RODO-2510 file (C-alpha; in nm, 4 decimals, decimal comma):
residues 492
     n   res          X          Y          Z
     1     m    -5,0604     7,8442     7,5883
     2     w    -4,9701     8,0951     7,8556
     3     a    -4,6068     8,1938     7,8670
     4     l    -4,3787     8,3415     8,1308
     5     s    -4,0249     8,4654     8,1258
     6     a    -3,7370     8,2499     8,2474
     7     v    -3,7667     8,4237     8,5858
     8     g    -4,1376     8,3478     8,5927
     9     y    -4,0814     7,9791     8,5307
    10     r    -3,8059     7,9810     8,7908
    11     r    -4,0508     8,1128     9,0491
    12     l    -4,3230     7,8733     8,9386
    13     g    -4,0820     7,5794     8,9658
    14     a    -3,9614     7,6961     9,3057
    15     a    -4,3195     7,7123     9,4350
    16     a    -4,3822     7,3656     9,2914
    17     a    -4,0659     7,2292     9,4517
    18     l    -4,1747     7,3818     9,7829
    19     a    -4,5150     7,2117     9,7547
    20     t    -4,3486     6,8802     9,6699
    21     a    -4,1134     6,9143     9,9662
    22     a    -4,3982     7,0146    10,2013
    23     g    -4,6042     6,7149    10,0949
    24     g    -4,3003     6,4909    10,1158
    25     w    -4,2257     6,6050    10,4703
    26     i    -4,5297     6,4061    10,5799
    27     s    -4,5730     6,1496    10,3011
    28     g    -4,2038     6,0759    10,2356
    29     k    -4,0069     5,7785    10,3637
    30     l    -4,0186     5,8573    10,7328
    31     p    -3,7824     5,6724    10,9686
    32     a    -3,9095     5,3983    11,1940
    33     h    -3,7984     5,6080    11,4909
    34     d    -3,6908     5,9716    11,5064
    35     p    -3,5710     6,0727    11,8531
    36     w    -3,5895     6,4389    11,7482
    37     g    -3,9599     6,4171    11,6647
    38     l    -3,9263     6,6044    11,3345
    39     w    -4,0115     6,3300    11,0844
    40     v    -4,3091     6,1499    11,2410
    41     d    -4,6286     5,9979    11,1070
    42     h    -4,9414     6,2152    11,1277
    43     g    -5,1954     5,9484    11,0382
    44     s    -5,3324     5,8081    10,7134
    45     t    -5,5643     6,0999    10,6290
    46     v    -5,2958     6,3656    10,6601
    47     r    -5,0467     6,1348    10,4882
    48     t    -5,2774     6,0874    10,1887
    49     a    -5,3435     6,4605    10,1569
    50     a    -4,9702     6,5285    10,1751
    51     a    -4,9021     6,2741     9,9010
    52     v    -5,1596     6,4455     9,6767
    53     l    -4,9853     6,7780     9,7418
    54     a    -4,6496     6,6226     9,6570
    55     y    -4,7818     6,4785     9,3302
    56     a    -4,9436     6,8115     9,2382
    57     g    -4,6237     7,0002     9,3122
    58     l    -4,4232     6,7523     9,1092
    59     t    -4,6588     6,7957     8,8125
    60     v    -4,6205     7,1737     8,8175
    61     l    -4,2437     7,1330     8,8528
    62     v    -4,2308     6,9153     8,5409
    63     v    -4,4334     7,1750     8,3477
    64     a    -4,2110     7,4572     8,4733
    65     w    -3,9020     7,2602     8,3709
    66     w    -4,0365     7,1985     8,0222
    67     q    -4,1379     7,5616     7,9765
    68     y    -3,8070     7,6870     8,1176
    69     g    -3,6335     7,4811     7,8495
    70     r    -3,8181     7,6828     7,5857
    71     t    -3,6735     8,0126     7,7088
    72     a    -3,3366     8,1574     7,6166
    73     s    -3,1379     8,1456     7,9381
    74     s    -2,7806     8,2166     8,0354
    75     v    -2,5691     7,9791     8,2395
    76     r    -2,5956     8,2093     8,5388
    77     e    -2,9759     8,2155     8,5142
    78     t    -2,9945     7,8374     8,4870
    79     l    -2,7651     7,7905     8,7861
    80     t    -2,9790     8,0334     8,9848
    81     t    -3,2881     7,8360     8,8870
    82     l    -3,1170     7,5131     8,9932
    83     a    -3,0411     7,6650     9,3339
    84     w    -3,4030     7,7806     9,3751
    85     w    -3,5438     7,4409     9,2827
    86     t    -3,2977     7,2507     9,5002
    87     a    -3,3360     7,4556     9,8182
    88     p    -3,6805     7,3233     9,9279
    89     f    -3,5462     6,9670     9,9497
    90     l    -3,2489     7,0397    10,1745
    91     l    -3,4208     6,9585    10,5058
    92     t    -3,6866     6,7069    10,4021
    93     p    -3,6893     6,3422    10,5037
    94     p    -3,5861     6,0978    10,2289
    95     l    -3,8230     6,1211     9,9323
    96     y    -3,8969     5,8566     9,6695
    97     s    -3,6602     5,6033     9,8266
    98     a    -3,5525     5,4399    10,1514
    99     d    -3,2024     5,3652    10,0199
   100     v    -3,0379     5,6323    10,2326
   101     y    -3,1260     5,4320    10,5434
   102     s    -2,9379     5,1370    10,3919
   103     y    -2,6386     5,3646    10,3311
   104     i    -2,6320     5,4812    10,6932
   105     a    -2,6831     5,1272    10,8262
   106     q    -2,4023     4,9933    10,6071
   107     g    -2,1753     5,2694    10,7345
   108     a    -2,2576     5,1612    11,0891
   109     m    -2,1800     4,8017    10,9924
   110     v    -1,8331     4,9081    10,8760
   111     i    -1,7738     5,0840    11,2080
   112     e    -1,8849     4,7779    11,4060
   113     g    -1,6736     4,5418    11,1965
   114     h    -1,9506     4,3520    11,0147
   115     d    -1,8795     4,2109    10,6712
   116     v    -2,1130     4,4286    10,4657
   117     y    -2,0628     4,2018    10,1632
   118     t    -2,1957     3,8956    10,3444
   119     v    -2,4788     4,0144    10,5707
   120     g    -2,7375     4,2924    10,5576
   121     p    -2,8436     4,5745    10,7937
   122     s    -3,0567     4,3338    10,9997
   123     s    -2,7309     4,2144    11,1597
   124     l    -2,6978     4,5458    11,3479
   125     d    -2,7830     4,5792    11,7155
   126     p    -3,1230     4,7590    11,7328
   127     a    -2,9896     4,9647    12,0242
   128     g    -2,6581     5,0398    11,8534
   129     i    -2,5302     5,3195    11,6315
   130     g    -2,7145     5,2017    11,3217
   131     g    -3,0222     5,0526    11,4856
   132     d    -3,2692     5,3230    11,3862
   133     a    -3,1406     5,3283    11,0283
   134     a    -3,1581     4,9479    10,9996
   135     a    -3,5167     4,9494    11,1280
   136     s    -3,6051     5,2000    10,8546
   137     v    -3,4556     4,9979    10,5672
   138     g    -3,7033     4,8564    10,3169
   139     n    -3,8034     4,4935    10,3691
   140     h    -3,6330     4,3771    10,0488
   141     w    -3,2944     4,5090    10,1580
   142     r    -3,2652     4,4317    10,5299
   143     d    -3,0859     4,1020    10,4666
   144     t    -2,9156     4,2063    10,1424
   145     p    -2,5355     4,2538    10,1335
   146     a    -2,4070     4,5879    10,0072
   147     p    -2,3554     4,6113     9,6291
   148     y    -2,1574     4,9344     9,6666
   149     g    -1,7849     4,9940     9,6482
   150     p    -1,5533     5,0671     9,9427
   151     l    -1,5300     5,4416     9,8721
   152     f    -1,8982     5,4927     9,9296
   153     l    -1,8947     5,2693    10,2358
   154     l    -1,6160     5,4829    10,3830
   155     l    -1,8273     5,7938    10,3270
   156     s    -2,1282     5,6230    10,4856
   157     a    -1,9157     5,5144    10,7800
   158     a    -1,7908     5,8699    10,8262
   159     v    -2,1508     5,9923    10,8333
   160     a    -2,2572     5,7252    11,0840
   161     k    -1,9580     5,7975    11,3079
   162     t    -1,9914     6,1761    11,2943
   163     t    -2,3642     6,1770    11,3676
   164     g    -2,3702     5,8779    11,5991
   165     g    -2,6308     5,7263    11,3697
   166     t    -2,8985     5,9720    11,4857
   167     i    -3,1453     5,9692    11,2000
   168     v    -3,2053     6,3359    11,1189
   169     p    -2,8416     6,4552    11,1183
   170     a    -2,7294     6,1327    10,9463
   171     v    -2,9801     6,1788    10,6617
   172     l    -2,8914     6,5469    10,6258
   173     a    -2,5209     6,4571    10,6144
   174     m    -2,5944     6,2121    10,3334
   175     r    -2,7814     6,4931    10,1560
   176     l    -2,4652     6,7045    10,1768
   177     i    -2,2900     6,4276     9,9828
   178     a    -2,5737     6,4362     9,7294
   179     l    -2,5375     6,8136     9,6942
   180     a    -2,1618     6,7787     9,6460
   181     s    -2,2414     6,5240     9,3737
   182     l    -2,4738     6,7751     9,2069
   183     v    -2,2019     7,0417     9,2139
   184     l    -1,9580     6,7972     9,0536
   185     i    -2,2145     6,7078     8,7860
   186     v    -2,2667     7,0769     8,7069
   187     w    -1,8918     7,1406     8,6857
   188     a    -1,8344     6,8482     8,4522
   189     l    -2,1449     6,9113     8,2405
   190     r    -2,0319     7,2634     8,1605
   191     r    -1,6876     7,1515     8,0522
   192     l    -1,8095     6,8575     7,8488
   193     a    -2,0720     7,0734     7,6780
   194     r    -1,8029     7,3259     7,5899
   195     e    -1,5858     7,0527     7,4391
   196     h    -1,8768     6,9282     7,2254
   197     g    -2,0027     7,2692     7,1129
   198     i    -2,3269     7,2349     7,3108
   199     g    -2,4735     7,5322     7,4932
   200     e    -2,3882     7,5011     7,8617
   201     s    -2,7285     7,6070     7,9914
   202     r    -2,8921     7,3537     7,7548
   203     a    -2,6760     7,0787     7,9014
   204     l    -2,7573     7,1959     8,2543
   205     w    -3,1290     7,2098     8,1758
   206     l    -3,1478     6,8470     8,0644
   207     g    -2,8729     6,7022     8,2827
   208     a    -2,8948     6,8890     8,6158
   209     l    -3,2218     7,0847     8,6352
   210     n    -3,4075     6,7687     8,5344
   211     p    -3,6847     6,6827     8,7877
   212     l    -3,5809     6,3156     8,7739
   213     l    -3,2373     6,4121     8,9036
   214     l    -3,3745     6,6564     9,1608
   215     m    -3,6116     6,3939     9,3000
   216     h    -3,3710     6,1015     9,3091
   217     v    -3,0300     6,2582     9,3689
   218     v    -3,1159     6,5593     9,5862
   219     a    -3,4430     6,4528     9,7512
   220     g    -3,3802     6,0776     9,7395
   221     m    -3,0000     6,0915     9,7891
   222     h    -2,9226     5,7966     9,5640
   223     n    -2,5502     5,7381     9,5367
   224     d    -2,5868     5,7184     9,1582
   225     g    -2,5366     6,0962     9,1689
   226     l    -2,1882     6,0585     9,3150
   227     m    -2,1006     5,7874     9,0630
   228     i    -2,2187     6,0070     8,7749
   229     g    -2,0353     6,3137     8,9050
   230     l    -1,7019     6,1336     8,9411
   231     m    -1,7444     5,9624     8,6043
   232     l    -1,8280     6,2883     8,4249
   233     a    -1,5363     6,4667     8,5879
   234     g    -1,3059     6,1871     8,4721
   235     l    -1,4388     6,2155     8,1175
   236     a    -1,3961     6,5945     8,1182
   237     l    -1,0324     6,5609     8,2232
   238     a    -0,9654     6,2801     7,9751
   239     l    -1,1008     6,4929     7,6913
   240     r    -0,8459     6,7601     7,7803
   241     g    -0,5624     6,5094     7,7614
   242     r    -0,5419     6,4332     8,1352
   243     w    -0,6496     6,0739     8,0945
   244     l    -0,4454     5,9426     8,3873
   245     t    -0,6310     6,1641     8,6333
   246     g    -0,9553     6,0999     8,4475
   247     s    -0,9119     5,7237     8,4711
   248     a    -0,8330     5,7568     8,8416
   249     l    -1,1595     5,9457     8,8963
   250     v    -1,3464     5,6748     8,7081
   251     g    -1,1790     5,4231     8,9392
   252     l    -1,3266     5,6155     9,2329
   253     a    -1,6652     5,6221     9,0592
   254     m    -1,6449     5,2429     9,0279
   255     m    -1,5900     5,2316     9,4033
   256     v    -1,9338     5,3852     9,4414
   257     k    -2,1217     5,1826     9,1773
   258     s    -1,9757     4,9522     8,9167
   259     p    -2,1519     5,0750     8,5951
   260     a    -1,8996     5,3607     8,5793
   261     a    -1,6466     5,1041     8,4538
   262     v    -1,8077     5,1235     8,1080
   263     s    -1,6575     5,4709     8,0643
   264     l    -1,3042     5,3268     8,0735
   265     l    -1,3600     5,1722     7,7316
   266     f    -1,4375     5,5120     7,5834
   267     i    -1,1514     5,6842     7,7629
   268     g    -0,9433     5,4144     7,5974
   269     v    -1,0779     5,5300     7,2606
   270     m    -0,9573     5,8837     7,3436
   271     v    -0,6167     5,7543     7,4499
   272     h    -0,5843     5,5467     7,1323
   273     a    -0,6714     5,8475     6,9171
   274     s    -0,4118     6,0698     7,0826
   275     a    -0,1332     5,8102     7,1127
   276     t     0,1628     5,8076     6,8786
   277     g     0,3902     5,5318     6,7555
   278     p     0,3164     5,1881     6,6087
   279     q    -0,0455     5,0829     6,5789
   280     l    -0,0012     4,7869     6,8171
   281     r     0,1371     5,0170     7,0846
   282     r    -0,1536     5,2596     7,0389
   283     w    -0,4042     4,9741     7,0695
   284     a    -0,2361     4,8369     7,3807
   285     k    -0,2230     5,1791     7,5437
   286     g    -0,5850     5,2558     7,4643
   287     l    -0,7262     4,9197     7,5694
   288     l    -0,5141     4,8578     7,8787
   289     a    -0,3828     5,1792     8,0313
   290     p    -0,7090     5,3417     8,1543
   291     g    -0,8260     5,0111     8,2990
   292     l    -0,4964     4,9522     8,4786
   293     v    -0,5061     5,2993     8,6333
   294     a    -0,8666     5,2572     8,7453
   295     c    -0,7986     4,9092     8,8862
   296     a    -0,5006     5,0419     9,0801
   297     v    -0,7199     5,3113     9,2329
   298     a    -0,9992     5,0632     9,3060
   299     g    -0,7581     4,8186     9,4639
   300     s    -0,6000     5,0880     9,6781
   301     a    -0,9410     5,2130     9,7934
   302     t    -1,0387     4,8576     9,8858
   303     l    -0,7227     4,7999    10,0872
   304     v    -0,7510     5,1352    10,2653
   305     s    -1,1171     5,0783    10,3518
   306     g    -1,0531     4,7399    10,5084
   307     t    -1,3883     4,6129    10,3809
   308     g    -1,2289     4,3524    10,1566
   309     f    -1,2973     4,2595     9,7961
   310     g    -1,6433     4,1217     9,8614
   311     w    -1,7901     4,3917     9,6375
   312     l    -1,6722     4,1832     9,3423
   313     r    -1,9266     3,9116     9,4240
   314     t    -2,2225     4,1282     9,5292
   315     q    -2,2709     4,3235     9,2067
   316     g    -2,5650     4,1091     9,1051
   317     v    -2,7587     4,1079     9,4330
   318     a    -2,9946     4,3826     9,3172
   319     g    -3,0912     4,1684     9,0183
   320     n    -3,2672     3,9289     9,2547
   321     i    -3,5389     4,1921     9,3013
   322     h    -3,7875     4,2043     9,0134
   323     t    -3,8652     4,5533     8,8851
   324     a    -4,1387     4,6071     8,6298
   325     l    -3,9254     4,8600     8,4378
   326     s    -3,6840     4,5849     8,3320
   327     v    -3,7989     4,4662     7,9912
   328     v    -3,5734     4,1601     7,9913
   329     s    -3,6881     4,0520     8,3379
   330     d    -4,0523     4,0968     8,2386
   331     l    -3,9930     3,8983     7,9213
   332     g    -3,8018     3,6278     8,1075
   333     l    -4,0711     3,6033     8,3722
   334     g    -4,3415     3,5794     8,1069
   335     l    -4,1611     3,3091     7,9105
   336     g    -4,0805     3,1219     8,2298
   337     e    -4,4432     3,1238     8,3424
   338     l    -4,5537     3,0162     7,9952
   339     g    -4,3138     2,7229     8,0119
   340     r    -4,4443     2,6313     8,3562
   341     l    -4,8030     2,6301     8,2351
   342     l    -4,7358     2,4387     7,9134
   343     l    -4,4462     2,2122     8,0054
   344     g    -4,4324     2,2186     8,3844
   345     t    -4,0759     2,3549     8,3835
   346     d    -3,9179     2,5757     8,6499
   347     p    -3,9606     2,9403     8,5389
   348     e    -3,6500     3,0732     8,7205
   349     p    -3,3838     2,9254     8,4839
   350     v    -3,5733     3,0681     8,1869
   351     k    -3,5890     3,4109     8,3487
   352     a    -3,2177     3,3985     8,4358
   353     a    -3,1289     3,2963     8,0792
   354     v    -3,3236     3,5868     7,9294
   355     q    -3,1617     3,8269     8,1762
   356     n    -2,8166     3,7027     8,0784
   357     l    -2,9037     3,7398     7,7109
   358     g    -3,0079     4,0980     7,7822
   359     l    -2,6757     4,1757     7,9454
   360     a    -2,4911     4,0097     7,6573
   361     a    -2,6863     4,2239     7,4108
   362     a    -2,5978     4,5364     7,6117
   363     v    -2,2289     4,4457     7,6017
   364     a    -2,2537     4,3906     7,2264
   365     v    -2,4147     4,7321     7,1763
   366     i    -2,1457     4,8990     7,3882
   367     l    -1,8696     4,7314     7,1879
   368     v    -2,0291     4,8378     6,8583
   369     l    -2,0536     5,1953     6,9846
   370     a    -1,6892     5,1866     7,0920
   371     r    -1,5876     5,0605     6,7489
   372     r    -1,7876     5,3335     6,5758
   373     s    -1,6298     5,5866     6,8061
   374     m    -1,2810     5,4589     6,7291
   375     k    -1,3540     5,4948     6,3574
   376     g    -1,4558     5,8566     6,4137
   377     h    -1,8275     5,8121     6,3487
   378     l    -1,9302     5,9076     6,7046
   379     p    -1,7668     6,1262     6,9708
   380     p    -1,6462     5,8931     7,2496
   381     v    -1,8416     6,0655     7,5273
   382     h    -2,1642     6,0618     7,3265
   383     a    -2,1096     5,6943     7,2413
   384     l    -2,0670     5,6266     7,6137
   385     g    -2,3990     5,7972     7,6877
   386     l    -2,5737     5,5793     7,4314
   387     g    -2,4009     5,2710     7,5697
   388     l    -2,5145     5,3449     7,9238
   389     l    -2,8711     5,3958     7,8018
   390     a    -2,8524     5,0564     7,6297
   391     l    -2,7145     4,8992     7,9473
   392     v    -3,0059     5,0346     8,1501
   393     a    -3,2643     4,9298     7,8913
   394     l    -3,1310     4,5720     7,8848
   395     s    -3,0470     4,5262     8,2539
   396     p    -3,2196     4,2661     8,4731
   397     m    -3,3076     4,5372     8,7258
   398     v    -3,4093     4,8891     8,6261
   399     q    -3,5025     5,1752     8,8575
   400     p    -3,6252     5,5153     8,7326
   401     w    -3,3082     5,6971     8,8355
   402     y    -3,0883     5,4543     8,6376
   403     l    -3,1887     5,6543     8,3301
   404     l    -2,9644     5,9313     8,4641
   405     w    -2,6503     5,7239     8,3978
   406     g    -2,6712     5,7857     8,0263
   407     l    -2,9027     6,0888     8,0238
   408     v    -2,6546     6,3206     8,1934
   409     v    -2,3803     6,2150     7,9515
   410     v    -2,6014     6,2677     7,6469
   411     a    -2,7075     6,6068     7,7844
   412     a    -2,3492     6,7278     7,7369
   413     t    -2,3059     6,5850     7,3873
   414     q    -2,6311     6,6179     7,1912
   415     q    -2,8783     6,9021     7,1675
   416     h    -3,0744     6,8097     6,8545
   417     g    -3,2548     6,4974     6,7449
   418     r    -3,4835     6,2296     6,8742
   419     i    -3,2660     6,1048     7,1579
   420     p    -3,2897     6,4249     7,3679
   421     a    -3,6637     6,4360     7,2955
   422     v    -3,7073     6,0765     7,4142
   423     l    -3,5046     6,1505     7,7275
   424     v    -3,7271     6,4498     7,8024
   425     v    -4,0378     6,2319     7,7703
   426     l    -3,8911     5,9580     7,9889
   427     s    -3,7813     6,2106     8,2507
   428     a    -4,1310     6,3583     8,2679
   429     a    -4,2838     6,0117     8,2988
   430     l    -4,0499     5,8303     8,5353
   431     v    -4,0806     6,0869     8,8151
   432     y    -4,4314     5,9487     8,8710
   433     e    -4,3296     5,5836     8,8947
   434     t    -4,2437     5,6020     9,2638
   435     h    -4,4537     5,7268     9,5555
   436     p    -4,2861     5,9775     9,7933
   437     t    -4,2290     5,6811    10,0274
   438     g    -4,0304     5,5016     9,7566
   439     a    -4,3033     5,2445     9,6959
   440     t    -4,4117     5,1636     9,3394
   441     p    -4,7936     5,1566     9,3421
   442     s    -4,9821     5,0474     9,0333
   443     y    -5,1242     5,3954     8,9846
   444     g    -4,7675     5,5223     8,9610
   445     f    -4,7268     5,3318     8,6363
   446     a    -5,0604     5,4680     8,5146
   447     l    -4,9526     5,8237     8,5929
   448     a    -4,6194     5,7619     8,4209
   449     g    -4,7998     5,6378     8,1107
   450     i    -5,0269     5,9423     8,1048
   451     a    -4,7290     6,1745     8,1508
   452     a    -4,5367     6,0007     7,8709
   453     l    -4,8321     6,0336     7,6338
   454     a    -4,8889     6,3979     7,7252
   455     a    -4,5202     6,4853     7,6890
   456     t    -4,5027     6,3113     7,3518
   457     l    -4,8064     6,5019     7,2234
   458     v    -4,6680     6,8329     7,3512
   459     i    -4,3318     6,7784     7,1825
   460     r    -4,5003     6,6821     6,8553
   461     r    -4,7383     6,9803     6,8616
   462     a    -4,4975     7,2409     6,9969
   463     p    -4,1418     7,1390     6,9136
   464     f    -3,8506     7,3533     7,0063
   465     p    -3,7135     7,5812     6,7301
   466     p    -3,5057     7,3881     6,4730
   467     e    -3,1851     7,5778     6,5383
   468     a    -3,0142     7,6431     6,8693
   469     a    -2,7739     7,9313     6,8591
   470     r    -2,5677     8,0823     7,1368
   471     v    -2,5935     8,4569     7,1680
   472     p    -2,4105     8,6908     7,4037
   473     g    -2,5808     8,7390     7,7382
   474     p    -2,5663     9,0682     7,9260
   475     r    -2,3563     8,9541     8,2216
   476     g    -2,4239     8,5866     8,2750
   477     g    -2,2264     8,4428     7,9867
   478     d    -2,3657     8,3093     7,6629
   479     v    -2,7406     8,2674     7,6296
   480     d    -2,8569     7,9408     7,4782
   481     a    -3,1549     7,9356     7,2491
   482     p    -3,4145     7,6715     7,3402
   483     l    -3,3308     7,3066     7,2928
   484     s    -3,4184     7,1644     6,9524
   485     t    -3,5721     6,8273     6,8887
   486     e    -3,4926     6,8441     6,5176
   487     a    -3,2095     6,6256     6,3941
   488     p    -2,9075     6,8100     6,2502
   489     q    -2,8008     6,7647     5,8924
   490     a    -2,5708     6,4688     5,8388
   491     t    -2,2093     6,5536     5,7816
   492     a    -1,9334     6,3560     5,6223
***
């Protein structure tokens, strides 16, 4: 196979990102109305050609990412590559999702005094501040209450107010939040990797340079990026003994999206391990203190926002939408339909029961991981990453970018073994699941399957070297040898 230097792959990836962005400019999720005339439809023929260009660019980007991971790169080089690959997406319309329009519309709802936890964007005045954003929201979500916390709604409201709801500046302002999230992820990844003895550029390669993150956090502006960044920063501080501040940051992360709350359990493991005094006191401090701090922050954010505590009852609204990536929902739907055909029963209760069993199984896995972590068998942050992956795998609704919840954590804690290899394969596959518009066409699943098979064969035929050492770089800090997919030797 042909081979380039790290700089060569950086340039190849940048060209691929530029092609993806150029195709996405026309085939992305364009607004229903753009008064500036920048993001407008050019007809089905041009739109189809642009989508092909976007898919081709994305394919080359995935290859460049994989090959870049096989080079020995310093932290400075990897950060430079990240900047090159991010730049083409700065001015594009939303790619691979229409969620950003929901964010802007919900911000406008806060400004106009609507209860965002009771009604959806369709309640906005079409001629008002959020009218254009509401008209651009996907059909599934126009009447759906917000499942997000008050902190994110305040940010969305600030964007809507500052831009007057005008689509182009509002979307670009939301992308600034996404970029700030990426910076926070990079900052925390480096510190967590250092704490776990993982090469920093290796962690950045899997956790930040990952095409799945670039497409869905930078290009798609999903608020999962902000949740992950705040959660990782809280974990990094907790590892250094600043668990109060860390728990507070996790509380803010919860006020973006609720899955961040899982990390409090593992911060509690850290607190328990570092606490002194009687065992009962250590248990109480570990189990209760981080949660109390985070709840205090969440409660304060809710009161300051004025949006109320409705977010407590809307956490399951997304589960009403069936996504084919959810194994438990697919299984529940299949069993429900089988019962309808054989027994004439209503399939919905069966589906709901299977979904609940999936969530219960995820909670059980998380508790087992926390117990193993408390006994010293797993580092708490790594156990959290595994727990979040289990939560995603067993959730009633799964989107491709949900994989990032646990992937970014694992990127900072494990360099060897099957788990990083599986995450690489899934990252390469899941970028194809969504069309640049955010739709999920059937051929997207076919492309994802082909990509998963190809990535698996490549890893099996050309694995990374079995050892990953850090060697001094000339001026950019330590240089990390390529990521290994070989499991390390077991230690006592």
